[in-house]
N, C-alpha and C positions, 0 to 999 in steps of 0.2 A: 523321543523324536524331537528334532529341532526343525522348525520351519522358518521361513523368512518372508518379509514384505519389502519389496522394492518400491520406494516412493519417489516420484519425480515432480517437482513443483516448477511452475512457470509464472513469472510475475505478470499481473494484469496489463501493465503498460508495454509489455514486449510486443514489438511490431509483428512478429511471426508466431504469436501465441496460438492462434487458431490453427495454423499449419502444423505446429508442433503437437497440439492436442490431437489432431487427426492422425498424425504419424504414430503417436503413442497408442491410440485406439487400434490402429492397424497391427501394431506389434503385440496386441493382446492385453493392454492395460485397461483398467476401468478408469475413466476420466470424469472428474467432477469439477464444475465451475463454482467459484466462490468470489467473495469481494476482492480478495487479494490476488486472484489469478486462478490458474488451473492446478489441480492435484490429480496425478495419475498413480494408480497403485496396481501391483501385480504380485502374486505369490508364485508365479510360474517363471518369470523372467529374472535372471540374475542382474545385479547392478552393472557389472562390467560388460555383460552382453548387451544390455540396453544402451549403454554409452557408446559402444562400438557400432551398433546398428544406427543410432542417431547421427553419429559422425559420418557414416557411410551415406546417409540421406542428405548431408550437407549442413547439419545443424552444429553450431559451435558450442563448446562447453559452457561459455558464459551466458548462453540463452536459457539455461535450466539448471536446477539443483537436484542432485541425486542423493538419497539417503537409503540406508539398508538397516532394517531392524530384524533381529532374530527373536523368535518366539519359541519358548520351550513348552511342549505339551506333555503332560504326565499321563501315563496310562494307569490302569487299575491293576493292582497286584493281587 
């Protein structure tokens, strides 16, 4: 089984960081604040879907960074 984690980061100095964090929380992401900014993670939302939905809300691509990690989980034989 292969799972994924979509991670979106927002720099702390971004003028709309709080609004973006709220939008990501509404989309189902878990949002954490750190020194460098916000980190939002979801194993439910695909990266392309998140990007499309953020664009529809009026956020530009340059306001955030999207990364996608695949995780392989092995079962017991």
